[in-house]
LUMVO-135141 format. One record per residue (C-alpha): residue in one letter; x, y, z. Coordinates in steps of 0.2 Angstrom, whole numbers, plus 5000, padded with zeros to 4 digits. Last residue first. Example, Ala and Ser with C-alpha at 12.3 -4.5 7.8 and 13.67 -1.06 7.14 Angstrom:
S506849955036 A506249785039 
***
This chain:
A470954824240 A472654764246 R473254804264 R474954884266 D476154834279 G477854924275 S478354914293 L478655104295 A476955144288 R476055014299 L476955084314 A476555264309 F474755234306 V474455144323 N475555284331 A474255414325 E472955324334 A473955324350 P474555504348 D472755574346 A472755704332 L471855594320 D470555544333 D470255724337 K469955764318 R468655624318 L469055444312 V467955334301 M468255144299 V468155064282 G466754934279 T466155034264 A464255054265 T464055004283 V465555114288 A464855264278 E463055244285 A463655244303 V464855394300 A463455494291 M462355464307 P463755514319 S463955674309 C465555774310 S466555624302 L465855654285 I466655834284 G468355744283 T468755564288 L468855394281 V470255264286 D471555144280 P470955184262 R470955044249 L471855044233 G471954924218 H471555064205 R469755004204 A469754994223 L470055184223 E468455214213 A467455104224 V468155184240 G467655354232 G465955304228 A465555234245 A466255384254 A465355514242 V463755424246 A464155424265 D464455614266 G465755744264 C467355654260 A469155634266 F470155474262 V471755434272 L473055314264 G474555244272 S476255184266 L476055224247 R477655244237 A477355094226 R475555134224 F475855304219 W477255254207 P476155134198 D475055284192 A473155274193 V473155384209 L474355514200 A473255514184 G471655544194 T472455684205 E473155774189 R471555774180 Q470355804194 F469255644196 L469855584213 G469555754220 D470555914224 A472255924231 I473455784236 E473955804255 M475555724261 V475955664278 A477855614280 I478755504291 D480355494301 C481055664296 G482855694297 Q482955854286 E483655754271 A482155644272 A480955794272 H481955864257 G481855694248 L479955694251 L479755864244 C480855834228 N479955664226 L478255754225 G478955884213 A479655744202 K477955664202 V477155824197 R478455844183 A478155674176 L476255694177 P476455844165 E475856014173 Q474156054168 Y473656104186 T475156084198 T475156264203 V476456404207 M477856264204 G479656264209 A479756124221 D479556234236 T477956304227 F477456114228 D477256124247 A478356124262 V478256104281 V479656004290 H479655974309 A477855984311 G477356094325 T475556084322 D475456274317 A476556244302 Y475256134294 E473956264296 N475156394289 F475456294273 D473656264271 G473256444272 F474756504263 A474256484245 G475056404230 T473756304219 G473656114221 T474755964222 G475955894235 K475555984251 L476755924264 A476755894283 A478455814288 V478555724304 R479855694317 Y478955564327 G478655574346 A476855524347 R476355704349 R477255734332 L476255594324 G474555664331 L474955844325 A475355774308 L473755684308 Q472855844313 A473655944299 T473355814285 A471555794291 L471255974292 T471955994274 K470955854267 G469255904274 S468055894259 N468356074255 M468856034237 A468355864231 T468255684235 G469755664245 I471655624246 V472855614261 F474355514257 I475455434271 V477255434266 P478655324272 I480455404270 D481955334262 D481155334245 A481355514242 R483255504246 D483955544229 S483755734232 A483455874220 P483756044227 L482356144233 A481656254219 F482256434216 R482556414197 A480856334195 L480056494201 N480456574184 V481456734181 P481456754162 V483256764155 G483856934149 A485656904156 A485357024170 D483856924176 L482056954168 L480356994175 R478856984163 G478157164162 M476657274166 P475257154166 L473557244169 L472657144182 R470757104184 T470057034200 A469056874194 S467156874192 K466156854208 V465856684216 R464256574217 Q464256554198 N465856454198 R466956524185 A467756454169 T469156514157 M470056634168 R471756684160 G473256694170 I474056764186 C474356654202 G474856744218 G474256664234 G472656754231 A472156644216 L471656664198 L472056854197 D471556884179 A472456964165 G472157124155 D472657194138 P474357114138 D473556944139 I474556824149 E474156634148 A474456504161 L472656444160 G471156464171 E469756374181 F468956474194 Q468056464211 D467256314220 P467856204205 A469656254208 Y470856214194 R472156344191 A473456384178 G475056494181 C476056654178 A476856694195 L476456854204 V477257024208 V475957164213 M475757344209 D474257434217 G473357554205 P471657484210 Y471757424228 I472357274236 F472057214254 S473557114261 P473656944269 R475056884280 G476456764277 S477956874272 S477756824254 L476056914254 Q474356834252 V473256944241 R471657034245 R470157084236 H469956924227 Q468256894219 G468257054209 L469257214210 T469757314195 A471457364188 V472757304200 Q474457324192 A475557184186 L477357124188 I477456954181 L478656814187 D478756654175 G478156494184 A477056434170 R477656514153 A477656684146 A478156694128 A476456784123 F476856904136 D478356974127 T478257134137 N480057134144 M480757154161 G482357204170 A483657164183 V482857034194 L484256934203 A484157034219 R482356974221 D482956794226 V481356704224 R480756584238 R479256684243 T478656714225 S477056604227 F476556704243 T476456864234 W477657014232 K476657174234 A477557304224 D478457454233 S480257374231 L479857324213 A479257484206 A480457584217 L481957504208 P481357574192 I481357414180 T482557424166 N481857374149 M482557224140 
***
């Protein structure tokens, strides 16, 4: 184990994904990058700039990065059709900044509309005094047996940027305005503070995401691990006295973890409400049909679709499901309808 100069860590930019880490536990590092696993902390130097010219700091603000800067990130995979797909692998000759929230790995695919990934030179895998890799899982919220005590409204969608985060935030706002203690949670995805901060701005009583459950990303995590993370977040919300939770599930229905989750009996058993975000009427019709295949039916449609009265009319005609705009979700009367149904356990079959 090599000792890390104190200045190297204190001067480094610690990213959002590391925000729960107790830095005092870091005592050294090694260069056994072949042994790196998802969640392991990596000290890296910025080599060349690409798509990401900034990182999100653990303090909650963005920071420009420059060649030569030292950053602390977590090894992880990423699935983002609008940007990159990448694996939780660290090449000592150079790795990729897969997400500005602090995910380092190996890019395997890139959307042609974005630049190549910012390149990083791995300097070391962080270790504690006993030589054990410092991993995000060590700093997760404690497990709770109260996950089943809180009703949860899931927000899912057709793809990235379909309006899921806005819908989650606005519904959380509406529920708070209606007098409920609400938890706004992001259950899956890649760690970043944009969604987290948007939830927090609504005044939700508890805001948390999968990084609080010890994962920098949920991509390529086993389904059992993903479900354990969701239960961890829900249990925490129940422990904090929340009446109801709104939980966003990242990406689209055909993304690997989302598809597996929606098809799992656990999801149906925990479901107290379902909001489906989509971009247009065709996406709405396809999504509702896919959900029906799993015995599910959304309570409402929302997202980019809701911005167009014509698209709304088409979607309602095609699916028979009502559409709510962001202002509707934030309305306490509308939100209360969701809450009363969720608290009563009244779910309609597909």
